[in-house]
N, C-alpha and C positions, 0 to 999 in steps of 0.2 A: 104189187104195185097198187097205185091207188089214180083215179080218173079226177081231173078236177079242171074249172075253169078260168081261166086266164083273160081277161080284157084286154089286148094292147091295141098299138095307132096301125092305121092300113100299112103305113110305111117300114116301121118295125119288123111287124111281121113278115113283108114282102121279102124286105132284105134277108131275111132266117131261112125265107123258104127258095131267095136264091144261091148264097149259101153252102143249101143241104143240098141242094140240086148237082151244086157242082163239086161237092164234095160226093157225090152219089150217096147222101144215108139221107134217114128222114128227118122231117124238121122238128118235131118232135123229140130225136132222140139231141139234137142239139140245144132245144129248152131246156132239157133233162140235165143233159149238161153244165150248161151255164147256170141253173137255180144250184148244181153242187159245188159248183166251185163256190157260188157266192156261200155257199152254208158255211164250206171248210175256211175261207178269209175271216167273215162274219161273223158265223154262230158257232166256229168250231170250240173243242174244250178248251178250257182257258188249262190250263199246267201251272200247279202252286209252285209254290218258291222251294219244297223240297226235293220236285222232277226238273229243275235247272241246275246247270251246272257252272261253277264260280268262274268267275271273267278275271282275268288278272288287269288290274287297273295301274301295275309300276307299283311302284315301294314306296316308304313313308319319302315325308316333302322334307325331315329333317327325323334326327336319332331320337327314340322313345327312350325315357327314363322310370327306372318304377317307381321317381315320386311326382311323374308325368299323372295329371286327372284327365282322362281321356274322355270320359262320360259329362266331364263340365266342358269339355271344350267341345264336344259332339253337339251338346245342348244348349252351349255359349254363354255356358252360365261362369258365375263368377263366385269360386267356392274357396276363397280363400279366407 
């Protein structure tokens, strides 16, 4: 584990100290947990589209026929 120096306002640090005392824990533990939570929520591993499960969005709005140009519809392209 690496030791770092972080500057925080007195009121914020006092609040961490008070909460740590109530929970019978060290202030440094709470700060480490807060940093880890931030890391997970904001810096965590970004998943690839390959890692994601497909989501159902329902069925087609209208029936699709073999003559439909779906790519043109998706691109809003007039290919007639």
